[in-house]
N, C-alpha and C positions, 0 to 999 in steps of 0.2 A: 343522326345515324350513329355517330361515335358514342354519344351519350347513351342511346338505347343499348348499344353493344356492351358498353361498360356496365350498365345496370344488369344486363343479362349475365355477364361474367360474375358479377357480385352475387347474384341470386343463385347461380349454379354452384359457386364456391361455398355458400352457406348451406345449400342443399346437400352437397357432397359431404360436408362436415357432419351434418345431422344424420344423413343416410348411413354413413359408416360409423355408427355409434361407438362400438367397442374399440375399433381401430383408432378412431379419433381420440377416445378416452385414453388409450394406451400411449398414443403420441403425446398428448397433453401432459399425461402423468410423467412421461420420461423427461420432457422439457422442464416441468415443474420441479422435479427432484433435482435435476442437474443444475438448474439456475438457482435453486435454493442453496445448494452447496457452494456454487460460484459466488453468490451474494454474501454468504457468511464468511467465506475465505477472503473475499475482497475487503470486507469491513475489517477483518483481523489484520490483513496485510497492510492496509492503509494506516491503521493505528500503530502497528509495529514500526512502520516506516517513519511515522511522525515522532514516536518516542525515540527511535534510534537517532534521528536527526537532532532531537533535543539533547540526547546524551552526548552525541559527537560534538555538538556546539558547546557543551559544557566542559569539555576536556581542557585542562590547563596544565602547563608545564611549570613546575616549581623550581626556580633557580636560586640556590642558596649561595650567598657570597662568602668568601673566606673571611674569618674574623680579623685577620691582620691587614686587610685591604684598606688603604687610605680613602678618604672621602672622594678625592679626585678620581681615584681608580674605580671606585664604585660607580660614579657618574659615567665614566668612560665605558665601563662594562655595559651599562644600559644603552648607550649609543651604539656600541658594537652589536648588541642583540637586535636592535631595531633595523640594522643594515642587513641582517641575515635574510635571504630570499625565503618567502613563505610565512614570514612573521606578520600577523595581523595587528596585535596590540601588545604593549609592554607596560606593566604597572609596577611601580616600586613600593615596597613596604619595608620601612626601617625596622631595626631590631627593637627600638623603643615602641613602635606601633605593634609589633608582634607580641611584646611583653604585655602591653595594655590589653590586647585581645585575649591573651592568655588569662589575665587577671579577671576580665569580664566573664569568661567562661567558667572560672572557678567560683565566682560570686563571693559569698561570705568566707569561703575557705581561702581566699587569696591572701589574707593577712598572715597565714602560716608560711607564706613564701616571701615575706618581706625582705629577707636577706638577698634574694635574687636580684633586687633592683640595684644593689650596690655593684654587683659584678654580673651584668646581663649575659647569660650564656647563649642567647639566641643569635641567629644570623640575620643580617640584612637579606631581603628576598625580593626577587623579581617574579611576577606572575606573567607568563607569556602564553599567548594563544596563537595557534597556527591558522592561517587563512583557510586551509583545507585540513580537516581533522585527520585525514588519512596520511598527511605529511607530518604528523606530530613527532613520530620517531626520528625522521630526518632532521627536523628543526632541533629536537632535543640533543641529538648527536653533535650538531653544529655548535650549539650553545656550550655543551660540555667541553669542547676543545678550546674555549676562550680562557684567557688568563683571569685569575681571581675568582674562578668558579669552584666552590667546594664540592657540590654535588647537584645533580639534576634528577628530579623524579616526576613521573606523570602516570604512575600505575601501569607500567609497561605490560605486564602479563595480563592484567585485567582488561586493558584497552584492546590488546590483540585478540583476546578471546571474545570480547564484546563485539568487535567489528566482524569477526568470523561468524558469530552467532546470528547477528542481524542480516548479514549477507546471505547466510544459509536460508533463513526464513523468507527473505525476498525472492530468492531463486526458486526455492521449493514451492512457495505460494503461487508464483507465476506459472511454473510447470504444471501444478495441480489444476489451476484455472483453465489453462489451455487444454489439458487432457480431458477435463470434464466437458468442456465446450465441444471438443471433437467427438466425444462419446454421444452427446446429445444430437449432434448433427448426423451421426451414424444411425442412431435409433429412429429418429424421425424420417430419415431417408428410407430406411427399410419399411417403416410403417406406411409411408406414402406409396412405396413400390407395391405393397400388398393391396392397397386401395386401388391403384391403377390396374393391377392384375385382375381384380374382381370386376372391373368395369371395362375390360379389354374389348368385349363385343360391342359395347356402346361406342368406344373410340373407333373401332374398325368401321362401324356403320357411318360415323361422322366423316371418316376419311374417304369412304366409298362415294359419298354424296358430294365430295369436293370441298370439304371444310379445310381451311388453311391451318398450318401448324400453329399459328398464333391463336386462332379461335379455339383450338383444342387445349393449348397450354394454359391460357389465362384462368379458367376455373380452378385448375389444379394449383396454379400460382397463388390465387386468392385463398384456396383451402390451406395451403402450407403456411401462408402468412397468418391466417386465423389461428391455426394450431400453435404456432410459435408465440403469438401475442397472448392468447388465452393461457398458455403454459407459463407465461411470465407474470401473470397477475398475482398469484399467491406469493411467489418469492418477493415481489415488490412490496406487498402488504406486510410480510414478515420483516423485511429489511427496514421499512419505513417506521413501523410501530415498535418492532422488537428492539432495534438499536436504541431508540429513545429510552425504553425501559432499562436496558442494560447500561446505558450511559448514566442515568440517574442513580442506579444502584452501585456502580463501580467507581465513578469519579470522586465521590467524597472520601472513600478509603484510599484512593491513589493520592489525593491531595495531602493526606497525612504523611505519606512517604516522602514525596517531593512534588509540590504543585507545579514547579517549573519544568521538570523533566517528564513526569508521568501524567501528561495532559492528553486526554483523548480528543479526537476531532469532534467539533460541535455537530450534533445531529442535523441541525437545520441546513448545514452545508453538505455533509457527507451523504446523507440518505437520499437527497434529491439527485446527486450525481450518480450514485450507484443504481438508483431506481431507473434513471434514464438509460444507463448502460445495459441493465437487464432487459428493459423493453426493446432496445435496439438489437441486443443479442438474440432475444427470442424471435423477433421478426426476421433477422438474418438467418437463423437456423432453419426456420420454417420455409423461407424462400429458397434457401440453398437446397434443402431436402427435396422440395418439389421439382426444382430445376434439374438437379442431377438425376432424379428418378426418371423423369420424362426423357432426358437426353440420352441416358445410357440404357434404360430398360426398354423404352418404346421405340427409340431411334426415329422420333418424329421430326 
C-alpha cells in the first residue's frame, strides 16, 4: 500500500511538472541561473581562499641583527626570539651566507663587487614565521623590542592591505552566495504558488472527498524537488567541465608568477564537491519552495 501510494505521488509529481510547462520552465530557469552564479562564485571564492592561505603562510619576518653584536649575543637573540609567544620557526642566516646569496644572484657581475668580501656590509639575519599569519605584526613588534635587533621588516603595509583584501572577498562572496540562494528560493516559491493556484479546484475536490494533508502535499513536494534538481543539472555541467578548462588555461601562467602561492585547487577535488553542493542546494530550494507555498498559501 505504501509502495503504491509512493508511486502515485511520484507519477503525480512528474505529471504536475509536465502539465505546467511554462511555469515549470520558469522555475527551472530561475534555479539554473541562480545556481550557475552560485557555482561560479563558489569556485572563485574557494580558490581565492586557497591562494590567500598560501600567501599568508608565506609571510616571513626579517630580523636584521646589529653589526656590532658579538657571536654569543647573536645566538642569545635567536633563543629569545624562539621564546616569544606565537613564533612557529626561527631560521638563522649569517652575513657570510647573505653575501654568498647576493653573489649568486649577480652571477657573472659578482666579480665587480669583490671588494665587498673584505668588509662585508650585510647583517646577520633571522627569518621568523608566526604560527598565525594574523599575529605577524604582534610577533614583529615583540622581536623589535629585543636587544641587538637593528630593524625588523615583513612588508607591513602590503600585508595589512592583503589581509583586508582577502577578507573582503571572503565576506563578499559569502554574502553574494547567500543572497542568490535566497533569491532562487523566493522565485521558485512564487512559481509553485502560481501552480497551486491554477490547480486549486483540484485540491478543493481532493479535500472534499477526505484526502489527508499528506496525500495532497506529496505530489507538490515531488514536483518542487524535480524543479530544483533539474535546475541544478546545467550549473553542475558548467562547473564540472568549465572549471577543468579554466584550470588548464590559467594554471601554467600562474606557475610562472609563483607556483607555490598562486596554486589553484585541483579540478578533480573541487568540482565534485561544488557539484554535490549545487545538487543538494537545488533539491533544498525546490523542497522549501513547495513546502512554504502549501503551508502559507493553501493552509492545508
